[in-house]
Every structure is written in C-alpha cells, then in structure tokens.
C-alpha positions, 0 to 999 in steps of 0.5 A, a space after each residue: 529523499 531525506 524528507 521521504 525517509 523522515 516521513 516514513 520513520 515518523 510514521 513508523 514511530 507513530 505506529 509502534 509507540 502511539 497505537 495500542 498493539 491490540 487495535 486493528 490498524 488501518 492506513 489510507 493515503 495517497 502515497 504517490 506510489 506505483 505498486 508493481 506485480 513483482 513476485 517478491 512483493 506478492 505477500 505484501 501487495 497481492 496480485 492485483 496491482 494496476 502497474 507492472 513495475 514499482 517506482 521508488 515510492 512503491 518499494 518504500 511503501 512495501 518496505 514500510 508495510 513489511 516493517 510494521 506488519 501491514 499488508 496493502 489490501 487495496 491491491 489484493 482484490 480482483 477488479 477491472 482496471 477501470 476501477 483500480 486507478 485513482 488518478 487520471 491525467 488532465 488529457 485523460 490518457 494516463 491512469 495511475 493507482 496512487 491511493 492505497 489501503 494498508 491494514 494490520 497483517 494479523 487481520 488480513 486472513 480474517 477479512 478474507 474469510 468474511 
C-alpha cells in the first residue's frame, strides 16, 4: 500500500510541478485497475467501463485523476465488450480492462466536439 501511495504522490508532483499548465496532458498506462460503473465515478470515467465494480486501484485512479483535473477518456466511448478488454487470462476465460487513457479535463469537451 505504501508503494502505491508513493507512486501516485510522485506522479501528482510531476503533473503539478514539471508540466506547463497550458499544455494538454495525456497519461497512458496499465494501472492494474478495474473501473466500475458506480454513479459517483461517472463524471470522471463515464458510462462505458467493462466492469460493474471498482477495485481498490480503481478508486485510487479516480481519486488521482480528480485531484489533478484529468478524466479517464478510454471508458467514455461506447464499444463492444470484446474491444474493451486489454488483458486475457492464459485459459482465455477471464478478461479485464486494465489499460487506461487519462486526459486533461479542460480538453475533454473539445475532443467530444470533433
């Protein structure tokens, strides 16, 4: 747990102190996250997550994204489930969406207009 907290604190410091405020920020990564479709998260993640419920890492990424004014863009667009998952278990039975794209919230609406 301490390593996760340290990771997100370091990442937040990088976003606040090492990037110019006027540049568009995009964060891509395999965060080992399951983002659920809970109503409280919808402003940050939208409606199109593969999972019903968030795991602990999912809550962390939402809190992180909210704290630095990002949205999880990869869960805001309608796709068939087969196109949402980014990890498949070796036996092929379990699928997870673990890779996410986060963008600066101020660019969120302008991307939807394109």
